[in-house]
ZADOKE-192548 format. One line per field, with one value per residue: residue in three letters; y, x, z of N, C-alpha, C, O in turn. Coordinates in nm, 2 decimals. Atoms other than C-alpha are relative to their C-alpha. Last residue first. Example, Ala and Ser with C-alpha at 12.3 -4.5 7.8 and 13.67 -1.06 7.14 Angstrom:
! ZADOKE-192548
r (SER, ALA) $
n.py (-0.11, -0.12) $
n.px (-0.09, 0.09) $
n.pz (0.00, 0.00) $
ca.py (-0.11, -0.45) $
ca.px (1.37, 1.23) $
ca.pz (0.71, 0.78) $
c.py (0.11, 0.12) $
c.px (-0.08, 0.09) $
c.pz (0.08, 0.00) $
o.py (0.22, 0.12) $
o.px (-0.03, 0.19) $
o.pz (0.09, 0.07) $
END
This chain:
! ZADOKE-192548
r (PRO, THR, PRO, SER, ARG, HIS, TRP, ARG, GLY, ALA, PRO, TYR, THR, ASP, GLY, PHE, ASP, GLY, GLY, GLY, ALA, ALA, GLY, ILE, ALA, ILE, VAL, GLN, VAL, SER, THR, ILE, LEU, GLU, GLY, ASP, VAL, THR, PHE, VAL, LEU, VAL, GLY, ASP, LEU, ARG, ARG, GLY, THR, PHE, ALA, LEU, VAL, ALA, PRO, GLN, GLY, ASN, VAL, PRO, LEU, SER, VAL, PHE, THR, ALA, GLY, ASP, TRP, TYR, HIS, LEU, LEU, ASN, ARG, ALA, ALA, HIS, PRO, ALA, GLY, THR, VAL, ALA, PRO, PRO, ARG, ARG, VAL, SER, GLU, ALA, GLY, LEU, ASP, ALA, TYR, GLY, TRP, VAL, ASP, PRO, ALA, LEU, VAL, ALA, LEU, LEU, GLY, GLN, LEU, ASP, GLY, THR, ALA, CYS, ALA, ALA, ILE, PHE, LYS, ASP, THR, VAL, ARG, ARG, HIS, GLU, ALA, PRO, ARG, VAL, ASP, PHE, ARG, GLY, ALA, ALA, SER, GLY, GLU, ARG, ILE, LEU, ARG, GLY, PHE, ALA, ASP, GLN, VAL, VAL, ASP, GLU, ALA, ALA, GLY, ILE, ASP, GLY, LEU, MET) $
n.py (0.06, -0.03, 0.10, 0.09, 0.03, 0.09, -0.06, 0.11, 0.11, -0.03, -0.01, -0.14, -0.07, 0.02, 0.12, 0.04, 0.05, 0.14, 0.09, 0.07, -0.09, 0.04, 0.09, -0.09, 0.07, -0.02, 0.02, 0.03, -0.01, 0.08, 0.08, 0.03, 0.14, 0.05, -0.04, -0.05, -0.01, -0.08, 0.03, -0.12, 0.04, -0.11, -0.02, 0.12, -0.02, 0.02, -0.13, -0.06, 0.12, 0.02, 0.12, 0.06, 0.02, 0.11, 0.05, 0.12, -0.03, -0.06, 0.02, 0.00, -0.10, -0.07, -0.14, -0.08, -0.13, -0.12, -0.05, 0.02, -0.13, -0.02, 0.12, 0.03, -0.12, -0.02, 0.11, -0.03, -0.12, 0.04, 0.11, -0.04, 0.03, -0.07, 0.06, -0.09, -0.03, 0.05, -0.09, 0.04, 0.09, 0.13, 0.11, 0.03, -0.07, 0.04, -0.03, -0.03, 0.08, -0.04, 0.08, -0.05, 0.05, 0.15, 0.02, 0.05, -0.11, -0.12, 0.02, -0.01, -0.14, -0.07, 0.04, -0.01, 0.12, 0.08, 0.00, 0.09, 0.14, 0.05, 0.02, 0.11, 0.12, 0.02, 0.06, 0.14, 0.09, 0.03, 0.10, 0.13, 0.04, 0.05, -0.10, 0.00, -0.12, -0.10, -0.05, 0.02, -0.03, -0.12, 0.04, -0.07, 0.11, 0.05, -0.10, -0.02, 0.12, -0.02, -0.10, 0.06, 0.10, -0.08, -0.06, 0.11, 0.05, -0.11, 0.05, 0.11, -0.07, -0.06, 0.10, 0.06, -0.09, 0.03) $
n.px (0.08, -0.06, -0.09, 0.06, -0.08, -0.11, -0.10, -0.04, -0.06, -0.14, -0.07, -0.01, 0.13, 0.05, -0.04, 0.11, -0.08, 0.02, -0.11, 0.06, 0.03, -0.08, 0.08, 0.07, 0.13, 0.02, 0.14, 0.01, 0.13, 0.03, -0.11, 0.01, 0.01, 0.13, 0.07, -0.11, 0.02, -0.11, -0.09, -0.08, -0.11, -0.06, -0.15, -0.07, -0.14, -0.10, -0.03, 0.13, 0.08, 0.13, 0.07, 0.08, 0.14, 0.05, 0.13, -0.02, -0.06, -0.13, -0.04, -0.14, -0.02, -0.13, 0.01, -0.12, 0.01, -0.02, 0.13, 0.11, 0.08, 0.04, 0.07, 0.13, 0.09, 0.04, 0.10, 0.12, 0.08, 0.05, 0.11, 0.14, 0.02, -0.10, 0.02, 0.01, -0.13, 0.00, -0.08, -0.03, -0.12, 0.01, 0.05, -0.09, 0.01, 0.12, -0.02, 0.12, 0.03, 0.10, 0.01, 0.08, -0.05, -0.03, -0.14, -0.10, -0.02, -0.04, -0.14, -0.07, 0.00, -0.10, -0.15, -0.09, -0.08, 0.04, 0.14, 0.06, -0.04, 0.07, 0.15, 0.01, -0.03, 0.11, 0.11, -0.04, 0.00, 0.14, 0.05, -0.05, 0.07, 0.12, 0.10, 0.09, 0.09, -0.02, 0.12, -0.01, -0.12, 0.02, 0.05, -0.07, -0.07, -0.11, -0.11, -0.06, -0.09, -0.12, -0.09, -0.06, -0.10, -0.12, -0.06, -0.07, -0.13, -0.11, -0.13, -0.06, -0.05, -0.13, -0.10, -0.03, -0.10, -0.13) $
n.pz (0.11, 0.13, 0.05, 0.09, 0.12, -0.02, 0.09, 0.09, -0.08, -0.01, 0.13, 0.02, 0.02, 0.13, 0.07, 0.10, 0.10, 0.04, -0.06, -0.11, -0.11, -0.11, -0.08, -0.10, -0.03, -0.14, -0.04, -0.15, -0.05, -0.12, -0.03, -0.15, -0.05, 0.02, 0.13, 0.08, 0.15, 0.03, 0.11, 0.02, 0.08, 0.06, 0.02, -0.04, 0.04, -0.11, -0.06, -0.03, 0.03, -0.07, 0.06, -0.11, 0.03, -0.08, 0.05, 0.08, 0.12, -0.03, -0.14, -0.03, -0.10, -0.01, 0.00, -0.02, 0.06, -0.07, -0.05, 0.09, -0.01, -0.13, -0.07, 0.07, -0.01, -0.13, -0.03, 0.06, -0.07, -0.13, 0.02, 0.04, 0.14, 0.09, 0.14, 0.10, 0.08, 0.14, 0.08, 0.13, -0.01, 0.07, -0.08, -0.11, -0.13, -0.06, -0.14, -0.08, -0.12, -0.08, -0.12, -0.11, -0.13, 0.00, 0.05, -0.10, -0.09, 0.07, 0.02, -0.13, -0.04, 0.08, -0.04, 0.12, 0.00, 0.12, 0.01, -0.11, 0.02, 0.11, -0.03, -0.09, 0.08, 0.09, -0.09, -0.05, 0.12, 0.03, -0.09, 0.04, 0.13, -0.03, -0.02, 0.11, -0.01, 0.11, 0.07, 0.15, 0.06, 0.09, 0.12, 0.11, 0.08, -0.07, 0.00, 0.14, 0.03, -0.09, 0.06, 0.13, -0.04, -0.05, 0.11, 0.08, -0.07, 0.01, 0.06, -0.08, -0.12, 0.03, 0.04, -0.12, -0.06, 0.05) $
ca.py (0.19, 0.25, 0.24, 0.57, 0.73, 0.85, 1.11, 0.90, 1.13, 1.41, 1.24, 1.12, 0.78, 0.58, 0.72, 1.01, 1.06, 1.27, 1.58, 1.77, 2.01, 1.72, 1.79, 2.09, 1.87, 2.09, 1.96, 2.11, 2.09, 2.15, 2.26, 2.40, 2.52, 2.85, 3.04, 2.84, 2.79, 2.67, 2.56, 2.55, 2.31, 2.38, 2.10, 1.96, 2.26, 2.13, 2.27, 1.98, 1.85, 2.17, 2.22, 2.57, 2.66, 2.81, 3.04, 3.19, 3.55, 3.46, 3.23, 3.31, 3.19, 2.99, 2.78, 2.41, 2.19, 1.83, 1.55, 1.36, 1.50, 1.16, 1.02, 1.34, 1.46, 1.12, 1.06, 1.40, 1.36, 1.02, 1.13, 1.46, 1.31, 1.28, 1.20, 1.27, 1.00, 1.02, 1.12, 0.95, 1.01, 1.30, 1.57, 1.82, 1.82, 1.59, 1.76, 1.60, 1.59, 1.70, 1.69, 1.82, 1.68, 1.70, 2.04, 2.03, 2.25, 2.03, 1.71, 1.85, 1.90, 1.56, 1.40, 1.59, 1.48, 1.76, 1.96, 1.86, 2.00, 2.32, 2.38, 2.33, 2.56, 2.83, 2.79, 2.84, 3.14, 3.29, 3.26, 3.43, 3.72, 3.74, 3.78, 3.51, 3.56, 3.21, 3.02, 2.88, 2.84, 2.83, 2.47, 2.59, 2.34, 2.63, 2.80, 2.49, 2.40, 2.75, 2.71, 2.38, 2.53, 2.83, 2.60, 2.37, 2.67, 2.81, 2.48, 2.56, 2.90, 2.71, 2.47, 2.76, 2.95, 2.65) $
ca.px (-0.57, -0.37, -0.60, -0.72, -0.57, -0.83, -1.09, -1.35, -1.38, -1.46, -1.78, -1.89, -2.03, -1.70, -1.53, -1.74, -1.53, -1.74, -1.63, -1.96, -1.77, -1.64, -1.92, -1.72, -1.46, -1.18, -1.07, -0.74, -0.70, -0.36, -0.22, -0.54, -0.46, -0.53, -0.23, -0.09, -0.37, -0.38, -0.73, -0.95, -1.24, -1.47, -1.69, -2.03, -2.24, -2.60, -2.88, -2.89, -2.53, -2.33, -1.97, -1.82, -1.56, -1.22, -0.99, -0.72, -0.73, -0.79, -1.08, -1.25, -1.61, -1.74, -2.05, -2.05, -2.36, -2.29, -2.45, -2.12, -1.87, -1.71, -1.70, -1.63, -1.36, -1.20, -1.19, -1.03, -0.78, -0.67, -0.65, -0.48, -0.19, -0.14, -0.39, -0.28, -0.33, -0.65, -0.57, -0.84, -0.84, -1.08, -1.09, -0.87, -1.08, -1.13, -0.87, -0.89, -0.60, -0.50, -0.23, -0.21, 0.08, -0.10, -0.24, -0.62, -0.85, -0.84, -0.87, -1.20, -1.33, -1.21, -1.39, -1.72, -1.95, -2.19, -2.17, -1.81, -1.70, -1.90, -1.78, -1.41, -1.45, -1.61, -1.34, -1.06, -1.24, -1.31, -0.94, -0.84, -1.07, -0.93, -0.58, -0.32, -0.02, 0.14, 0.16, 0.50, 0.42, 0.05, 0.08, 0.32, 0.20, 0.12, -0.09, -0.29, -0.33, -0.47, -0.70, -0.83, -0.88, -1.07, -1.29, -1.36, -1.44, -1.68, -1.88, -2.16, -2.22, -2.25, -2.51, -2.71, -2.70, -2.87) $
ca.pz (-6.83, -6.51, -6.21, -6.09, -5.79, -5.55, -5.49, -5.30, -5.00, -5.25, -5.35, -5.00, -4.95, -5.00, -4.69, -4.54, -4.22, -4.00, -3.82, -3.90, -4.11, -4.32, -4.56, -4.70, -4.87, -5.00, -5.34, -5.46, -5.84, -5.99, -6.33, -6.48, -6.83, -7.01, -6.90, -6.60, -6.35, -5.99, -5.92, -5.60, -5.59, -5.30, -5.19, -5.09, -5.07, -5.03, -5.25, -5.49, -5.48, -5.50, -5.60, -5.55, -5.82, -5.79, -5.97, -5.74, -5.62, -5.26, -5.37, -5.71, -5.74, -6.03, -5.95, -6.02, -6.00, -5.92, -6.12, -6.16, -5.92, -5.85, -6.20, -6.41, -6.16, -6.13, -6.50, -6.55, -6.29, -6.42, -6.78, -6.69, -6.49, -6.11, -5.84, -5.48, -5.23, -5.01, -4.65, -4.43, -4.06, -4.10, -3.83, -4.00, -4.31, -4.61, -4.82, -5.16, -5.40, -5.75, -6.00, -6.36, -6.57, -6.90, -6.81, -6.77, -7.00, -7.31, -7.09, -6.96, -7.32, -7.42, -7.12, -7.19, -6.91, -7.01, -6.68, -6.62, -6.96, -6.92, -6.57, -6.67, -6.97, -6.76, -6.49, -6.75, -6.91, -6.57, -6.47, -6.79, -6.72, -6.36, -6.48, -6.44, -6.22, -6.21, -5.88, -5.80, -5.43, -5.36, -5.23, -4.97, -4.71, -4.47, -4.74, -4.82, -4.45, -4.38, -4.68, -4.53, -4.18, -4.33, -4.53, -4.24, -4.01, -4.27, -4.31, -4.08, -4.26, -4.59, -4.46, -4.29, -4.62, -4.79) $
c.py (-0.11, -0.07, 0.03, -0.11, -0.10, -0.03, -0.09, 0.03, -0.11, -0.10, 0.04, 0.02, 0.14, 0.07, -0.01, -0.13, -0.07, -0.04, -0.14, -0.10, -0.06, 0.10, -0.04, -0.09, 0.08, -0.05, 0.02, -0.01, -0.05, 0.03, -0.07, -0.09, 0.00, -0.14, -0.05, 0.04, 0.05, -0.01, 0.09, -0.04, 0.12, -0.06, 0.13, 0.02, -0.11, 0.03, -0.01, 0.14, 0.05, -0.13, -0.03, -0.12, -0.07, -0.02, -0.11, -0.04, -0.12, 0.02, 0.06, 0.00, 0.01, 0.11, 0.06, 0.15, 0.09, 0.13, 0.12, 0.05, 0.00, 0.13, 0.06, -0.11, -0.04, 0.11, 0.00, -0.11, 0.01, 0.11, -0.05, -0.11, 0.04, -0.04, 0.08, -0.08, 0.10, 0.04, -0.06, 0.11, -0.04, -0.07, -0.14, -0.12, -0.05, 0.07, -0.02, 0.02, 0.05, -0.09, 0.05, -0.10, 0.05, -0.06, -0.15, -0.01, -0.04, 0.11, 0.12, -0.02, 0.03, 0.15, 0.08, -0.03, -0.01, -0.13, -0.10, -0.01, -0.09, -0.14, -0.06, -0.03, -0.12, -0.13, -0.03, -0.06, -0.14, -0.08, -0.04, -0.11, -0.14, -0.05, -0.06, 0.09, -0.01, 0.11, 0.10, 0.03, -0.03, 0.04, 0.13, -0.04, 0.05, -0.10, -0.05, 0.10, 0.02, -0.11, 0.02, 0.10, -0.06, -0.09, 0.08, 0.07, -0.09, -0.04, 0.11, -0.05, -0.11, 0.06, 0.06, -0.11, -0.06, 0.09) $
c.px (0.06, -0.09, 0.05, 0.09, -0.07, 0.07, 0.12, 0.11, 0.05, 0.08, 0.15, 0.09, 0.01, -0.13, -0.06, 0.04, -0.09, 0.11, -0.01, 0.10, -0.06, -0.02, 0.07, -0.08, -0.07, -0.14, -0.01, -0.14, 0.00, -0.15, -0.02, 0.12, 0.00, -0.02, -0.14, -0.06, 0.13, 0.00, 0.12, 0.11, 0.08, 0.12, 0.03, 0.16, 0.08, 0.14, 0.11, 0.02, -0.14, -0.06, -0.11, -0.07, -0.06, -0.15, -0.04, -0.14, 0.03, 0.07, 0.14, 0.02, 0.15, 0.01, 0.14, -0.04, 0.11, -0.02, 0.02, -0.13, -0.11, -0.08, -0.05, -0.07, -0.13, -0.10, -0.05, -0.11, -0.13, -0.08, -0.05, -0.10, -0.14, -0.04, 0.08, -0.02, -0.03, 0.13, 0.01, 0.08, 0.05, 0.14, 0.00, -0.03, 0.09, -0.02, -0.13, 0.04, -0.12, -0.01, -0.11, 0.01, -0.08, 0.05, 0.03, 0.14, 0.10, 0.04, 0.06, 0.15, 0.07, 0.00, 0.10, 0.15, 0.10, 0.07, -0.05, -0.15, -0.05, 0.03, -0.07, -0.14, -0.01, 0.02, -0.12, -0.11, 0.03, -0.01, -0.14, -0.05, 0.05, -0.08, -0.13, -0.12, -0.09, -0.10, 0.03, -0.12, 0.01, 0.13, -0.02, -0.06, 0.07, 0.08, 0.12, 0.11, 0.07, 0.10, 0.12, 0.09, 0.07, 0.11, 0.12, 0.07, 0.08, 0.12, 0.11, 0.13, 0.07, 0.06, 0.13, 0.11, 0.04, 0.10) $
c.pz (-0.07, -0.10, -0.14, -0.04, -0.08, -0.13, 0.02, -0.11, -0.10, 0.08, 0.02, -0.13, -0.04, -0.02, -0.14, -0.07, -0.10, -0.10, -0.05, 0.07, 0.13, 0.12, 0.12, 0.10, 0.11, 0.03, 0.15, 0.04, 0.15, 0.04, 0.13, 0.02, 0.14, 0.05, 0.00, -0.14, -0.06, -0.15, 0.00, -0.11, -0.04, -0.08, -0.06, -0.01, 0.04, -0.07, 0.10, 0.06, 0.05, -0.04, 0.09, -0.06, 0.14, -0.03, 0.09, -0.06, -0.09, -0.13, 0.01, 0.15, 0.04, 0.10, 0.01, -0.02, 0.05, -0.08, 0.09, 0.06, -0.10, 0.02, 0.13, 0.08, -0.07, 0.02, 0.14, 0.02, -0.07, 0.07, 0.13, -0.02, -0.04, -0.15, -0.10, -0.14, -0.11, -0.07, -0.14, -0.07, -0.14, 0.02, -0.06, 0.08, 0.10, 0.14, 0.07, 0.15, 0.07, 0.13, 0.08, 0.12, 0.12, 0.13, 0.01, -0.07, 0.12, 0.11, -0.07, -0.03, 0.13, 0.03, -0.08, 0.04, -0.11, 0.00, -0.10, -0.01, 0.11, -0.02, -0.12, 0.03, 0.08, -0.08, -0.09, 0.08, 0.03, -0.12, -0.03, 0.10, -0.04, -0.12, 0.03, 0.03, -0.12, 0.02, -0.11, -0.08, -0.15, -0.06, -0.09, -0.14, -0.12, -0.08, 0.07, 0.01, -0.14, -0.03, 0.08, -0.07, -0.13, 0.04, 0.04, -0.11, -0.08, 0.07, 0.00, -0.04, 0.09, 0.13, -0.02, -0.02, 0.14, 0.07) $
o.py (-0.17, -0.19, 0.09, -0.09, -0.21, 0.01, -0.09, -0.05, -0.19, -0.10, -0.03, -0.04, 0.20, 0.06, 0.09, -0.20, -0.18, 0.05, -0.22, -0.17, -0.02, 0.08, -0.09, -0.06, 0.09, 0.01, -0.05, 0.10, -0.16, 0.13, -0.17, -0.20, 0.08, -0.20, 0.00, -0.05, 0.14, -0.11, 0.20, -0.15, 0.21, -0.12, 0.19, -0.05, -0.14, -0.03, 0.09, 0.22, 0.06, -0.16, -0.05, -0.10, -0.15, 0.07, -0.20, -0.02, -0.11, -0.01, 0.00, 0.05, -0.08, 0.20, 0.03, 0.18, 0.11, 0.13, 0.18, 0.02, 0.10, 0.15, 0.04, -0.11, -0.01, 0.10, -0.02, -0.08, 0.03, 0.08, -0.06, -0.09, 0.02, -0.15, 0.20, -0.19, 0.11, 0.15, -0.13, 0.23, -0.08, -0.01, -0.25, -0.19, -0.16, 0.04, 0.06, -0.06, 0.16, -0.20, 0.16, -0.22, 0.07, -0.17, -0.23, -0.06, 0.04, 0.19, 0.15, 0.05, 0.13, 0.21, 0.13, 0.06, -0.12, -0.21, -0.15, -0.12, -0.20, -0.22, -0.15, -0.15, -0.22, -0.20, -0.13, -0.18, -0.23, -0.17, -0.16, -0.22, -0.22, -0.15, -0.18, 0.09, 0.02, 0.08, 0.17, 0.00, -0.14, 0.13, 0.11, -0.03, -0.02, -0.11, -0.04, 0.08, -0.01, -0.09, 0.04, 0.07, -0.07, -0.06, 0.08, 0.03, -0.08, -0.01, 0.08, -0.11, -0.09, 0.05, 0.01, -0.12, -0.04, 0.04) $
o.px (0.00, -0.12, -0.02, 0.21, -0.10, 0.03, 0.18, 0.14, 0.14, 0.20, 0.23, 0.20, -0.08, -0.18, -0.05, -0.05, -0.13, 0.17, 0.07, 0.06, -0.04, 0.03, 0.00, -0.09, -0.02, -0.24, 0.06, -0.21, 0.04, -0.21, 0.05, 0.13, 0.07, -0.12, -0.22, -0.09, 0.20, -0.02, 0.11, 0.18, 0.03, 0.20, -0.05, 0.24, 0.09, 0.18, 0.13, 0.09, -0.16, -0.05, -0.10, -0.13, 0.01, -0.21, 0.04, -0.25, 0.08, 0.19, 0.23, -0.06, 0.20, -0.08, 0.21, -0.11, 0.14, -0.01, -0.08, -0.16, -0.17, -0.14, -0.17, -0.19, -0.24, -0.20, -0.17, -0.23, -0.23, -0.18, -0.17, -0.21, -0.24, -0.08, 0.08, 0.03, -0.15, 0.17, 0.11, 0.05, 0.17, 0.24, -0.01, 0.05, 0.14, -0.12, -0.23, 0.11, -0.17, 0.03, -0.15, 0.02, -0.03, 0.03, -0.02, 0.16, 0.14, 0.13, 0.18, 0.23, 0.14, 0.10, 0.20, 0.22, 0.13, 0.05, -0.16, -0.20, -0.10, -0.06, -0.14, -0.18, -0.07, -0.08, -0.19, -0.15, -0.04, -0.10, -0.18, -0.07, -0.04, -0.15, -0.15, -0.17, -0.04, -0.22, 0.13, -0.12, -0.02, 0.14, -0.04, 0.01, 0.14, 0.20, 0.23, 0.21, 0.18, 0.22, 0.23, 0.20, 0.20, 0.23, 0.23, 0.19, 0.20, 0.23, 0.22, 0.21, 0.17, 0.18, 0.23, 0.20, 0.16, 0.22) $
o.pz (-0.16, -0.09, -0.22, -0.05, -0.04, -0.24, 0.13, -0.19, -0.06, 0.06, -0.05, -0.14, -0.09, -0.14, -0.21, -0.13, -0.08, -0.16, 0.00, 0.16, 0.24, 0.23, 0.22, 0.21, 0.22, -0.02, 0.23, 0.05, 0.18, 0.01, 0.16, -0.04, 0.21, 0.02, 0.07, -0.22, 0.00, -0.21, 0.04, -0.09, -0.10, -0.02, -0.13, 0.05, 0.16, -0.17, 0.18, -0.01, 0.17, -0.16, 0.21, -0.17, 0.20, -0.09, 0.13, 0.00, -0.20, -0.14, -0.04, 0.23, 0.11, 0.11, 0.11, -0.11, 0.17, -0.20, 0.13, 0.18, -0.14, 0.13, 0.16, 0.08, 0.00, 0.08, 0.16, 0.04, 0.00, 0.12, 0.14, 0.03, 0.04, -0.18, -0.09, -0.15, -0.16, -0.06, -0.16, -0.05, -0.15, 0.02, 0.00, 0.13, 0.09, 0.21, 0.05, 0.21, 0.04, 0.13, 0.06, 0.10, 0.23, 0.17, 0.09, -0.18, 0.19, 0.08, -0.04, 0.03, 0.15, 0.03, -0.03, 0.07, -0.16, -0.09, -0.09, 0.02, 0.08, -0.04, -0.10, 0.02, 0.04, -0.10, -0.07, 0.06, -0.02, -0.13, -0.03, 0.06, -0.08, -0.12, -0.01, 0.14, -0.23, 0.06, -0.10, -0.20, -0.19, -0.15, -0.21, -0.24, -0.19, -0.06, 0.03, -0.06, -0.16, -0.04, 0.03, -0.11, -0.13, 0.01, -0.02, -0.14, -0.09, 0.01, -0.05, 0.03, 0.14, 0.15, 0.03, 0.05, 0.18, 0.09) $
END
């Protein structure tokens, strides 16, 4: 597994560089590590059990999210906005993933594993006890491939209106 993680290091660094350049960190709120851990624990518990209501309880009503498939990908999935759409996408496309909480540059984040393979890093912006944004960094793009519909993070898309 460590070989897989090591191979993805450049992709993660590129993605974080893009996040910083695009100003996604602007407007972050200073939340203590203990609060970050509570938020990520609630997120992980809801995703692990498929608990839509539990996930909605930890997402801000106007939460938004997007997937970064890597610099080599030609796909740029549109951002998802609103808690219901984001929650359904997260539960659907990360079904069966194992999440591990790991802060990244002081921001709450989770590593998403499928089996022993690291498939993504989900970085959160948090305001109090609510996640206000989810930025998915697709690790599988390290090979330069465009995963399209076969890769969980590559299918992050705007849900149809119910």
